[in-house]
C-alpha positions in Angstrom: 63.4 93.8 106.1 61.1 93.1 103.5 61.3 96.6 102.2 65.1 96.4 101.8 66.4 97.2 98.3 69.3 94.7 98.9 69.2 90.9 99.4 69.8 90.4 103.0 71.5 87.1 102.3 74.1 88.7 100.0 75.0 91.3 102.6 75.3 88.6 105.2 77.5 86.5 103.0 80.0 89.4 102.5 79.9 90.0 106.2 80.9 86.5 106.7 83.6 86.5 104.2 85.3 89.6 105.7 85.0 87.8 109.2 83.4 90.8 110.8 82.1 89.5 114.0 80.0 92.6 114.8 79.2 94.9 111.7 78.0 97.5 113.9 81.3 97.9 115.4 83.3 97.7 112.3 86.1 100.2 111.7 86.0 102.8 108.6 88.0 100.5 106.4 86.1 97.5 107.3 82.8 99.1 106.3 84.4 100.3 103.0 85.5 96.7 102.0 82.1 95.4 102.8 80.2 98.0 100.8 82.5 97.4 97.9 81.9 93.7 98.1 78.1 94.2 98.2 78.1 96.7 95.4 80.0 94.5 93.2 77.8 91.4 93.9 74.5 93.2 93.6 75.2 96.1 91.3 73.4 98.3 93.9 75.2 101.4 94.5 75.2 102.4 98.2 74.7 105.9 99.7 78.1 106.1 101.1 78.7 108.1 104.3 81.4 106.0 105.9 84.7 107.6 104.9 85.7 111.2 105.2 87.3 111.4 101.6 87.1 114.5 99.7 84.5 114.5 96.9 85.6 117.5 94.8 88.2 118.0 92.1 91.6 118.9 93.3 92.7 122.5 93.2 93.9 123.2 89.7 96.7 125.6 91.0 98.3 122.8 92.9 97.9 120.5 89.9 99.7 122.7 87.5 102.4 123.6 90.0 103.0 120.0 90.6 103.1 119.1 86.9 105.6 122.1 86.4 107.9 120.8 89.1 107.7 117.3 87.9 108.8 118.7 84.4 111.8 120.5 86.1 112.9 117.1 87.5 112.3 117.3 91.0 111.2 113.7 91.2 114.8 113.0 90.7 115.9 114.8 93.9 115.4 114.0 97.6 113.4 116.7 99.3 114.7 118.6 102.3 113.1 116.8 105.2 111.9 120.0 107.0 110.4 121.4 103.7 111.3 123.5 100.7 111.7 127.1 101.6 109.1 128.5 99.4 106.5 126.0 101.1 107.7 127.1 104.5 107.5 130.7 103.8 104.1 130.6 102.3 102.8 128.4 105.2 103.9 131.1 107.8 102.2 133.6 105.7 99.1 131.6 105.5 99.1 131.2 109.3 99.3 134.9 109.8 96.7 135.8 107.0 94.2 133.3 108.0 94.7 132.8 111.7 96.4 136.0 112.6 99.2 134.2 114.5 103.0 135.0 113.8 105.2 131.8 113.3 108.5 131.4 112.2 109.1 129.6 108.8 111.4 127.2 110.4 108.7 125.6 112.3 106.4 125.0 109.4 107.1 121.4 108.3 105.4 119.5 105.5 104.4 115.9 106.4 102.9 113.0 104.5 99.3 114.1 105.2 98.3 115.3 108.7 98.3 111.6 109.8 102.1 111.5 109.6 102.2 114.7 111.3 100.1 113.5 114.1 102.0 110.1 114.4 105.2 111.9 115.0 104.0 114.6 117.2 102.3 112.1 119.3 105.6 110.2 119.6 107.5 113.3 120.4 105.0 114.5 123.1 104.9 111.0 124.7 108.8 111.3 125.5 109.1 114.9 126.6 108.8 114.0 130.4 108.9 110.6 132.0 106.3 111.6 134.5 103.8 112.6 131.8 103.1 109.3 129.9 99.5 110.1 128.8 97.7 112.0 126.0 94.3 113.5 126.6 91.8 113.5 123.5 88.9 115.7 123.6 86.4 113.7 122.0 84.6 112.9 119.7 87.3 112.8 117.2 89.2 111.0 114.2 89.3 107.2 115.2 92.6 106.5 113.7 94.6 108.9 115.9 93.5 106.4 118.6 94.9 103.6 116.4 98.1 105.6 116.1 98.5 105.7 120.0 98.0 101.9 120.1 100.4 101.3 117.2 102.9 103.6 119.3 102.4 101.8 122.5 101.4 105.0 124.2 98.8 105.7 126.7 95.8 108.1 126.4 92.6 109.1 128.2 89.6 110.8 126.7 86.2 112.4 127.3 83.2 113.3 125.3 82.9 116.9 125.3 78.9 116.8 124.7 78.1 117.8 128.1 81.3 120.0 128.8 80.9 122.9 126.7 81.7 126.5 127.8 83.1 127.1 131.3 82.2 123.4 132.2 85.4 122.6 130.0 87.6 123.9 132.4 87.0 121.9 135.4 86.5 118.6 133.2 90.1 119.4 131.8 91.6 120.1 135.3 90.0 116.8 136.4 92.5 115.1 134.1 95.5 117.7 134.1 95.7 117.9 137.9 97.0 114.2 137.8 100.1 115.3 136.6 100.6 112.7 133.9 99.2 114.3 130.8 101.7 115.5 128.1 99.3 116.6 125.5 95.7 117.5 124.7 94.4 116.6 121.2 91.2 117.7 119.4 89.9 118.9 116.0 88.3 122.3 115.4 85.9 122.1 113.5 85.3 118.7 115.1 85.1 115.4 113.2 82.5 114.0 113.5 80.1 116.5 115.6 81.0 119.5 113.5 81.1 121.5 116.9 83.5 124.6 116.8 85.3 125.6 119.9 84.6 129.4 121.0 87.4 131.6 121.6 86.5 131.5 125.4 86.8 127.7 125.2 90.1 127.9 123.4 91.3 130.4 126.0 90.5 127.9 128.6 92.4 125.1 126.9 95.4 127.4 126.4 95.5 128.9 129.8 95.4 125.2 131.3 98.2 124.1 128.9 100.4 127.0 130.3 99.3 126.2 133.9 100.1 122.5 133.6 102.7 122.6 131.0 101.1 120.3 128.4 101.3 120.6 124.6 97.9 121.4 122.8 97.7 119.6 119.4 95.0 121.2 117.1 93.9 119.2 114.2 92.6 121.8 111.6 91.7 119.3 108.8 88.6 121.2 108.1 90.4 124.7 108.2 87.9 127.8 107.7 84.9 125.3 107.0 82.7 126.8 109.8 80.5 128.3 107.0 78.6 130.5 109.5 81.5 132.9 109.3 83.5 134.1 106.4 87.1 133.2 107.0 88.1 133.3 103.4 89.8 136.6 103.3 93.7 136.8 103.7 94.4 139.3 106.5 90.8 140.3 107.1 88.8 139.1 110.3 87.3 136.9 111.3 90.1 134.5 111.5 90.2 130.7 111.9 89.7 130.4 115.8 92.9 128.7 117.4 94.4 127.9 120.8 97.6 129.5 119.5 96.0 133.0 120.6 96.4 131.8 124.3 99.4 129.5 124.5 102.8 128.9 122.8 102.6 125.3 123.8 100.9 124.3 120.7 101.3 122.2 117.4 98.8 122.8 114.6 98.0 120.3 111.7 96.9 121.9 108.4 95.8 119.4 105.8 95.6 119.9 102.1 93.2 116.9 101.7 89.8 118.6 102.6 90.4 122.3 102.0 92.4 121.9 98.8 90.9 118.6 97.8 94.4 117.4 97.5 94.2 114.1 99.5 95.9 111.8 97.0 99.2 113.5 97.2 99.3 112.9 100.9 100.8 116.4 102.1 100.0 118.6 105.1 101.8 120.8 107.4 102.7 120.8 110.9 103.1 124.1 112.5 105.4 124.5 115.8 106.1 127.8 117.3 109.7 128.9 117.8 109.7 128.6 121.6 108.4 124.8 121.6 110.5 124.0 118.4 113.7 125.0 120.3 112.6 124.0 123.9 115.1 121.4 125.4 113.7 118.3 127.0 116.0 116.0 128.6 113.8 113.0 128.2 114.0 113.6 124.5 117.9 113.6 124.7 117.6 110.2 126.6 115.1 108.7 124.4 115.9 110.0 121.1 119.6 111.6 121.4 117.9 115.0 120.3 117.4 117.6 122.8 114.9 119.9 121.5 111.3 119.1 120.4 111.6 120.4 116.9 115.0 118.7 116.1 113.5 115.4 117.5 110.5 115.8 115.2 112.5 116.5 112.0 115.6 114.7 112.3 114.8 111.7 114.4 111.1 111.0 113.5 110.2 112.3 110.1 113.7 111.2 108.8 113.0 107.7 110.2 109.3 107.6 109.0 109.6 108.7 105.3 112.9 110.8 105.1 110.5 113.8 103.8 107.5 114.5 101.9 106.9 114.2 98.2 109.0 116.9 96.5 106.6 117.8 93.8 103.7 117.8 96.3 105.6 120.4 98.3 105.6 122.7 95.3 101.9 122.1 94.6 101.1 123.0 98.5 103.4 126.0 98.1 101.5 127.3 95.0 98.1 126.8 96.5 99.2 128.6 99.8 100.8 131.4 97.6 97.4 131.9 95.7 95.3 132.0 98.9 97.8 134.2 100.4 97.4 136.7 97.5 93.5 136.4 97.4 93.6 134.7 94.1 92.2 131.3 95.2 89.2 131.3 97.6 89.6 127.7 99.0 86.7 128.4 101.4 84.3 129.1 98.5 85.6 125.9 96.6 84.3 123.7 99.6 81.2 125.3 100.5 79.3 122.6 98.5 79.9 120.3 101.5 77.7 122.6 103.7 74.8 122.7 101.2 74.8 118.9 100.9 74.7 118.5 104.8 71.8 120.9 105.0 69.9 119.0 102.3 70.7 115.6 103.8 69.9 116.5 107.2 66.4 117.3 106.2 66.0 114.1 104.3 67.0 112.2 107.5 64.9 114.2 109.8 61.8 114.0 107.7 62.2 110.3 108.0 62.4 109.8 111.7 65.9 110.5 112.4 67.3 113.0 114.8 70.5 115.2 114.9 72.6 114.0 117.9 75.2 117.0 118.2 72.6 119.7 117.4 74.0 123.0 118.8 77.2 124.8 119.4 76.5 126.2 122.8 73.5 128.3 122.1 74.1 128.5 118.3 72.6 125.9 115.8 75.4 123.6 114.6 77.0 124.5 111.4 76.5 122.6 108.2 79.9 121.0 106.9 81.7 117.9 106.1 79.9 115.7 108.8 76.9 115.4 110.8 75.6 113.1 113.3 72.5 111.0 113.5 70.2 108.8 115.8 67.1 106.7 115.4 64.7 106.1 117.9 65.1 102.7 119.8 68.4 102.0 118.2 71.9 102.1 119.4 74.6 103.5 117.1 75.8 99.9 116.3 72.4 98.5 115.7 71.7 101.7 113.4 74.9 101.0 111.3 74.0 97.4 110.9 70.4 98.0 109.8 71.1 100.8 107.4 73.5 98.6 105.6 70.5 96.4 104.3 69.1 99.6 103.0 72.0 100.5 100.9 73.2 103.3 103.2 76.7 103.2 105.0 78.1 105.0 108.0 80.1 104.4 111.0 78.9 104.4 114.7 79.7 107.3 117.0 81.3 105.1 119.6 84.1 104.7 117.1 84.9 108.3 117.5 84.8 108.2 121.2 81.5 109.7 121.7 79.3 108.6 124.5 76.2 109.4 122.4 74.2 106.7 120.6 74.2 107.3 116.7 76.1 107.4 113.6 78.6 109.7 111.8 77.6 110.7 108.3 80.0 112.2 105.8 78.6 114.1 102.9 81.6 114.1 100.6 80.8 111.0 98.5 77.1 111.8 98.2 76.1 113.3 95.1 73.0 115.7 94.9 71.6 113.4 92.2 71.4 110.6 94.9 69.1 112.6 97.3 66.1 111.2 95.7 67.2 107.6 96.1 68.5 108.4 99.8 65.0 109.7 100.5 63.3 106.5 98.9 65.5 104.2 101.1 65.0 106.3 104.3 61.4 106.2 103.6 61.5 102.3 103.4 63.6 102.2 106.6 61.3 104.3 108.5 58.3 102.1 107.3 60.0 99.2 108.6 61.2 100.3 111.9 58.8 103.3 112.7 61.1 104.1 115.9 60.6 100.4 117.0 64.4 99.7 117.2 66.1 96.5 116.2 
């Protein structure tokens, strides 16, 4: 590693300090901690691609509304657990305007980020039927959701969708669902990290099988509207954000304010539950939580126990952002297109220096440029690539952390600034000169 811009001994000492046994298999937070230590010790700034944190200013609409709410004194008042009415109404309207799906405001519930929403929903779904004790993840996916299952002590299975797109998805899902032990199907759309976007045909397959096998589909929409190949920004005007909700009523949607509104620090998201599922009685829920319906279990047992509601002022912020988007006064999609532009530029820098894109296509269509993309390098496993890049001042996580069967890394564009592109290119040129496809 003679060409490395970093002192290998310093990097190694920090790995040892954090007691990371295999840096290639390190978690997102471990990589964050390691890079922070190396930067502090060396003064060398990393090209940071390991963490999916928004890199844009927060929506001013939300900031202004939250300040106004705080000045009105809402900080002194506990919020209603299932959400303030203006937020619930604007959320239902947002789902109608941008997804063309009718939902009751009652089922639009604010959560402390989508993370809390998935935690509560996983727990509820895990106890809807004593015979269905396992969740099914369509991978690759957000690694922390598997951690949530581990914390909850719930079972899950998963498969990498890479080779099961289109009609192949049906037989692969039935392979699991036919066992009779699956309570829910979980995926993100657009996908973290592959950035694939399920087509309407694929979503129809998922919805039809959810109906046939009576399982709940959990659709993580953290990157709502960010398939920049299509203009999904106009309220009430097609095309709309694709969703399984067109094909089943057994769904829970998670809409985050973190990425689309760059409002991550206030930890607020939405869980959308249709009326039929919200009011559906599950005897097993009554036995486990003493609350018969799915919706009442979520709100009055789980969310109440977890945090007793979501930040009062942040609810007013989200209500204002949704209202502005619903009125066509706030183009939230335009505001995040920079991510796609950065992805396009960064992909070229990597591929010009010996790297390859792992998830290249969405069926027959080239993959969109967005918040994430995936990379491999000849002769290296994903874990080896993570480790070797760290010595060149580039940080990422391995794809196997996301449930992928492919060798490579996940690259997030949010923290990388355009003024760093030149430095990224220099470091990758050095990396490629060192390895030249030879591997570790």
